[in-house]
N, C-alpha and C positions, 0 to 999 in steps of 0.2 A: 370465599372460595373464588379462585380465578382460573381461567383457562388460558393455556399458552401452547404454542407449537415448540416441540423440542426435537433434537436430533434423535433418530431412532436408536442409535447406539447407547444413549444415556437414558432411555425411557423405562428400563426395567424397574419394577416396584411402584410405578405410577399408575394412576387410574385414568382410563380413556374418558374424554369428555364427550365423545360421540362414537357411534358404531362405525366399524370398518367393514367395507364390502369388497368382494372381488369385482373385476370388470364386468363379469356376467350377471352380477346382482346378488350372488350368494353371500350371506353374512359370514364374515370371518370371526369377528369379536364384537361383543356387545358393549354399549355405553356403560361405564362404571367398572369394566373388567380391569383387574390389576394385572399389569403386564409382567410376564415371567421372561427369563432368558430364552426359553423355547419360543415364546410368542415373538420376541424380538427377531429371532432367526427366521421365523415364518414370514413376518412382515418384510424383512429384508429380501427374502426370496420372491416376494410379490412386487419388489421394486420400490418400496416406500423408503424415503430418505428422512422423513420426519412425521410425527404424529401429534395430535392435539390431546393434551392431558390436563387434568385438574390438580391443583395443589391447595391444601388448606391454608387459611389465613389465621391470624391470631383470634382466639375466642371461638374457634370452630372444632367440632369433633367429627371424625370420619363416620360415614353412615353405618359401617359394620360395627364399629365400637359402640355407637349410639344405640342401635337396636339390641345388641347383646346386653348392654347395661339395663335397658328397660325390660327386656325379656327375663333377665335374671331376677327381677323384683316383681314381675307380673304374675308368676305362677308359683304354686307350692303343692306339696303332696307328691303323688305318683307321676311326676312329670320331669322331662329333661329338655334342655334347650339346645337347638342346633342352628348354626348360621346357614342361611341360604343365599342364593345369588340375588343381586339387585337391591341391597339394603334391606334385607328381611332376616328375621329370626323366627323359627318355628318352635312351638311348645308341643311336644309329643308325649302321649301317655306311655309310661313304661310298664304298665300292667292294666288289666281291665279296671275301669273306674267310673265314677259318676262325676260329671263336670258341674261345678258350682260357680256361678258368675255373680260378682258384685256389680249389679247393673248401674247403680249410682256412680260408683267410682269409674266404671268403664266410660260412661258418658262424659265425666269430668276429664279423663285422660284424652278422649277423642275430640274434645273441644280445643286442645292444644294445636298450634299450627304446624308442628314439625314432625310429630310421631303419632301414629294411630295403631290401635289394637283391634283385631277381629277375633271373635271367639265362637266356639260351638254354643248352641243354646243352653241356657241354664237347665239343670237337671237331666241333661242328655247323657246317654250311655256311650262310653268310648272304649274301644278294644285296644289291646297292646299295640303300640306303634302308630295309633291314629293321631292325626294332628288335631289339637283342641284349641289352638290359638296361633295367630301370626302377628308379629310386630313389624311395622313398615315405617320407614322414615322418608323424608324428602330426599331427592337424589344427592349423592356425593357427600354432603356435609350438613351437620345440624349445629345451629348456634348453641354454644355451651349454656347460655342463660335459659334458653327454651328447654334444653334437655334437663337442666337442674330443676326446673319447675315441675316437669313430669315425674322425675325421681322423688322430689319432695312430696308430691301427692301420693305416690306409692308408699313412701316411708310412713306417712301419716295414716293412710287409709288401709294399708295392708295389700296383699295380692289381689289382682283382678279375678284370677281364675284359681280355683282349688280343684285338684284332681283327687277325689276321695276314693280310695281303693275299694273294690268289691272282691272280697276274698272268701272262698268257700261258702257262697250264698246258699241258704236253704229256705224253703217256703212251706208253710203249713196251709192246706186248703180244706175248708169246710164247705161241702156241698149241701145246700138246703132247698127244700121244696115243701109246700103245705101238705101234699099227699104222700110223697116218698122221696127221701133224700137220694136214693139210688137213681131216680129219674133225673135229678139235676146232674148227678155224676155222669150219667150216660150222655146227656146233652152237652156238657161242658168239658169233659176231661181231655178230649183230643185237642181242642183249641187251647185249653189251659197249658198243656205240655208244650205246644208249639210256641206260645207266648213266652213261657218261662225259659225255654231253651235259647231264645233270642238274646236273653240276658245272661247266659252262661249258667243257669240254674240246673243242677243235675239231681240235687237232693230234694225230693218232694214228699211230704207227709200228708196224707189225705184221709178224710172221714166223710161219711154221708149221713145226715140226720133229717128227721122231719122238722119243718120250720115251726117249732114251738119253743117257748122260752127255756124250759128245763133241758131238753135235749141239746139245744145250742150251747148252753152253759157247760154241760158235761163234755161236749165235743171240743169246745175251745180249751177247757182245762186240760184235756188229754193232749191236744196239739201243742199247747204252751210248754208242756214238760220237755219237749224236744229242743226247746230254745231256738226256734227258727228266726231268721232275719226279719220275717214278716209273716202274718197270717192273713189269708184272703178268704172272705166269706162270699161264696159264689151262689147267689140266690136266684131263683126263677121268678121272684116277685119284686115289684117296685114299691118301696115304702112311701108313705105319705109324710113321714117325719121321723125323727130320732126316737119317738115314743113307740113306734111300731115294734114288731116282734124282735128283729135283730137288735135294734137299739136298746130295747128293754132288757134283753139278755146280756148285752154288754154292761149295762148299768148294774144288773144283779151280780155280774162277775167282778165288779169293782173297778171297771175301766174308767178312764177319763175320756169323755167324748170331746174330741178336738174340733171337729167340723162336720156339719151336714150341709150339703148343697155346694156344688162346684160350678164356677163360671166356664164350663166346658161342655161341648157337644161332640160326640156322645159321652155320657158319663156324668150328667149333672146331678143325679141323685146319689152321689157319693157320701159315704159315712166313714170318717176316720176317727179311730179311738186308740188309746194306749193302755195296755196292762203292764204297769211298770215301764220298762224301756222298750217293750215289744209292741210295734204298731199292728193294729188290726184294721184291715181295709175292706169295706163292703161297697161294691159297685154293681148294683143289679143290672142284668142284661148285657154287661160288657164282656161276658165270657162266651156269648153265643157265636161271635165272629172274631176272626183274627185281625180285622181292620183296626187301625190305631184308635185308642180311646184314652180316657183319663188314667186307666191302670198303667198304660205304657208311659205316661208322663211321670207318674209317681213311683213306679217300681225302682228305677235306678237309684234315687236318693235313699229310699227305704232299704234296698239291698246293701247300700253302702253304710247303713246304720246311721244315717243323718236324721235328726229329729225334725220331721216335716211338721210345721205348725199350721194353724188355721189361717194365718196371714199368708204363708206360702201358697196354700190352696187358693186363697183369694186373688193372688197375682196371676193365676193361670189363664185368665180371660184373654190376655193379649197373646194371640197364637193358640187359642183354645180349640184347635183341631178343625171342627166344622165339616169334617169329611163325610 
């Protein structure tokens, strides 16, 4: 890439190598701006006879072309790519979704010297129109060999970001308490609705039972018939392990226990299980308050019907809330 001064009359279509300011200090045009015929007339009216522009050399790709190529391969699912000013391309959610990030591939891409990608956090919830990633290049031009290295990594590793859609989410809630399930419902229902509405959940099936193995099994069987995206067990008690009442009920129901204990605070006594493809999440105490906890971390992928594994839960320690 080289910078050179050219006659203002021949500058249309070229990129400015430096910003242009009025005599009073107000910026007229930014560095990297592609000059239009209207820009040329404006600059002539300001008394400029020539401007400094940049031109690509052999083996270089313009910043806009480079970021659009990378952005086009960086995302998949419910996402669209839009070019932005200054050698940027944004990835926007085109419907409510959960953002899934390949952290290893992201680190590999960002080790490259010419193009970087910033993303929303893994498992985060994104609404229609929200920016979930941005691709930025070095100014003006990217060496073709460096761009190809990034594109090759994306071809081999797949997208960095997946926008997994959340469509017509529904949740089953089982309120449990050793004395009276209705007590748990009275304590938790208002906060539960606030939490679920944040994620666009309008369909909620709920039951309240005493925290005993047989009533929990019957309650879960009833909720599972509605085929919800996820079932939440809102218990007033904190289990000592997966062998306690809720865990033993899940085992009796024929569930696969995926994970007990999460590296997160609040919400470390989480229990995640699956009955077929339906996740069942128990997080004692996390429904008393609307403040962020492990349920907020895991609801987006579960509502998007992504199969959260025990390993996924194990990775939550980095950024594990602590609020």
